[in-house]
Backbone as JSON, one array per atom type, in Angstrom:
{
  "sequence": "MPTYLYKDLNTGEIYELVQSMRDEPYTVHPETGAAVKRVLARPAIAFKGSGFYVTDSRPAGKSGGEGGGGE",
  "N": [[12.27, 4.59, 2.22], [9.28, 4.67, 3.96], [6.59, 6.72, 2.79], [4.29, 8.93, 4.57], [1.17, 10.31, 4.98], [0.29, 13.28, 6.48], [-2.03, 15.38, 8.09], [-2.33, 18.94, 8.47], [-3.45, 20.44, 11.44], [-4.56, 22.8, 11.84], [-5.07, 24.22, 9.3], [-5.93, 22.22, 7.75], [-4.55, 21.29, 5.5], [-2.97, 18.73, 3.55], [-0.04, 16.66, 3.92], [2.82, 15.0, 2.49], [5.01, 12.98, 4.11], [8.26, 11.71, 4.63], [9.61, 9.13, 6.43], [11.04, 6.73, 8.84], [9.75, 3.48, 9.22], [10.12, 2.75, 12.16], [10.04, 4.93, 13.48], [8.51, 7.37, 15.7], [4.99, 8.51, 15.24], [4.88, 11.93, 13.64], [3.92, 14.84, 15.39], [4.09, 17.39, 15.19], [4.88, 19.42, 12.16], [8.0, 18.85, 10.67], [9.35, 20.88, 9.22], [7.84, 23.47, 9.52], [6.58, 23.66, 11.94], [4.05, 23.33, 12.46], [0.86, 21.93, 14.08], [0.32, 18.4, 13.43], [-1.49, 15.43, 12.17], [-1.24, 12.19, 11.67], [-2.78, 10.6, 8.94], [-4.74, 8.12, 7.33], [-4.25, 6.5, 4.4], [-5.45, 5.3, 0.95], [-4.63, 1.89, -0.19], [-2.29, 1.33, -2.66], [-2.84, -0.52, -4.75], [-5.5, -2.39, -6.43], [-7.62, -4.89, -6.44], [-9.6, -6.36, -9.03], [-12.38, -8.13, -10.42], [-13.56, -11.38, -10.62], [-12.39, -13.07, -8.98], [-8.98, -14.39, -7.98], [-7.23, -16.88, -8.8], [-5.13, -19.88, -9.16], [-5.88, -21.39, -11.47], [-6.75, -19.63, -13.03], [-4.67, -18.35, -14.94], [-3.94, -20.54, -16.41], [-4.58, -22.41, -19.49], [-7.57, -23.75, -20.66], [-8.5, -27.25, -19.8], [-6.1, -28.09, -19.22], [-3.92, -29.36, -16.81], [-1.72, -28.43, -14.25], [-0.44, -30.15, -12.33], [-0.21, -32.87, -12.89], [1.27, -35.88, -14.57], [4.67, -37.05, -15.57], [6.71, -34.99, -15.71], [9.62, -33.69, -17.3], [9.02, -32.89, -20.4]],
  "CA": [[11.66, 4.8, 3.5], [7.83, 4.92, 3.37], [5.88, 8.12, 2.72], [3.0, 8.96, 5.09], [0.22, 11.46, 4.78], [-0.22, 13.94, 7.57], [-2.87, 16.52, 8.01], [-2.2, 20.22, 9.45], [-4.76, 20.55, 12.16], [-5.13, 24.1, 11.67], [-5.44, 24.63, 7.9], [-6.44, 20.88, 6.91], [-3.62, 20.78, 4.31], [-2.31, 17.2, 3.68], [1.29, 16.7, 3.83], [3.42, 13.75, 2.45], [6.31, 13.21, 4.8], [8.99, 10.57, 4.53], [10.09, 8.65, 7.69], [11.3, 5.36, 9.06], [8.7, 2.8, 10.03], [10.31, 2.56, 13.31], [9.91, 6.14, 14.07], [6.93, 7.63, 16.17], [4.51, 9.6, 14.16], [5.13, 13.11, 13.98], [3.05, 15.56, 16.01], [4.47, 18.78, 14.46], [5.46, 19.49, 10.97], [9.54, 19.06, 10.93], [9.72, 22.28, 8.88], [6.94, 24.55, 9.69], [6.22, 23.59, 13.41], [2.5, 23.3, 12.65], [0.43, 20.83, 14.65], [-0.06, 17.5, 12.21], [-1.9, 14.08, 12.75], [-1.18, 10.93, 10.51], [-3.9, 10.21, 8.44], [-4.94, 6.8, 6.64], [-4.28, 6.41, 2.83], [-5.76, 3.96, 0.46], [-3.51, 1.2, -0.85], [-1.94, 1.66, -4.16], [-3.31, -1.74, -5.67], [-6.78, -2.64, -6.3], [-7.78, -6.26, -7.11], [-10.94, -6.47, -9.52], [-12.82, -9.3, -10.98], [-14.49, -12.45, -9.71], [-11.25, -13.82, -8.25], [-7.61, -14.61, -8.73], [-6.97, -18.23, -8.67], [-4.01, -20.55, -10.09], [-6.34, -21.78, -12.77], [-7.02, -18.45, -14.06], [-3.62, -18.1, -15.81], [-3.76, -21.72, -17.41], [-5.32, -22.61, -20.68], [-8.58, -24.63, -20.17], [-8.22, -28.42, -20.2], [-4.77, -28.67, -18.99], [-3.63, -29.22, -15.44], [-0.21, -28.48, -14.05], [0.0, -31.14, -11.28], [-0.27, -34.16, -13.46], [2.29, -36.16, -15.37], [5.74, -37.33, -15.13], [7.63, -34.16, -15.7], [10.29, -33.24, -18.43], [8.42, -33.03, -21.68]],
  "C": [[10.21, 5.13, 3.01], [7.37, 6.31, 3.48], [4.69, 7.86, 3.45], [2.33, 10.3, 4.9], [-0.02, 12.13, 6.31], [-1.02, 15.18, 7.15], [-2.57, 17.67, 9.16], [-3.65, 20.37, 9.98], [-5.33, 21.81, 12.07], [-5.71, 24.49, 10.3], [-6.26, 23.39, 7.1], [-5.62, 20.61, 5.73], [-3.13, 19.53, 4.66], [-0.93, 17.25, 3.15], [1.93, 15.23, 3.28], [4.84, 13.79, 3.26], [6.86, 11.79, 4.88], [9.62, 10.26, 6.05], [10.03, 7.24, 7.75], [9.92, 4.77, 9.64], [8.93, 2.73, 11.43], [10.1, 3.99, 13.96], [8.58, 6.42, 14.83], [6.33, 8.57, 15.31], [4.8, 11.1, 14.56], [3.73, 14.01, 14.59], [3.16, 17.0, 15.66], [5.08, 18.53, 13.28], [7.08, 19.73, 11.26], [9.98, 20.43, 10.33], [9.15, 23.33, 9.4], [6.7, 24.61, 11.28], [4.78, 23.3, 13.71], [2.16, 21.85, 13.28], [-0.22, 19.89, 13.6], [-0.6, 16.28, 13.07], [-1.67, 13.34, 11.26], [-2.46, 10.61, 10.34], [-3.75, 8.85, 7.46], [-5.09, 7.03, 5.18], [-4.88, 5.17, 2.34], [-4.55, 3.15, -0.04], [-3.54, 1.55, -2.23], [-2.34, 0.73, -5.16], [-4.95, -1.83, -5.36], [-6.95, -3.92, -7.25], [-9.27, -6.29, -7.56], [-11.31, -7.64, -10.16], [-13.37, -10.41, -10.12], [-13.45, -13.27, -8.89], [-9.91, -14.2, -8.94], [-7.28, -16.07, -8.2], [-5.82, -18.96, -9.55], [-4.37, -21.03, -11.34], [-6.77, -20.76, -13.62], [-6.04, -17.99, -15.05], [-3.37, -19.44, -16.87], [-4.85, -21.91, -18.54], [-6.43, -23.86, -20.01], [-8.11, -26.1, -20.65], [-6.9, -28.78, -19.86], [-4.63, -28.5, -17.43], [-2.18, -29.4, -15.22], [0.38, -29.47, -13.16], [0.25, -32.54, -11.71], [0.93, -34.53, -14.23], [3.71, -36.41, -14.73], [6.87, -36.19, -15.23], [8.29, -33.74, -17.05], [9.85, -33.61, -19.85], [9.31, -32.2, -22.68]]
}
């Protein structure tokens, strides 16, 4: 199940809570009863560089789409 970030509206503390994607967001912390709000988090991956293309992983001068096949 996914983990979501929630912020305590009184203290500003950030919590990680596990819940199903189908469930409605929590409005109160399930253990403490404190008022909480779901906050957005950065994605866990970052793509850096000039770009990612099919040709980036192939040696220069070779093309993968030509030829008859089973060499």
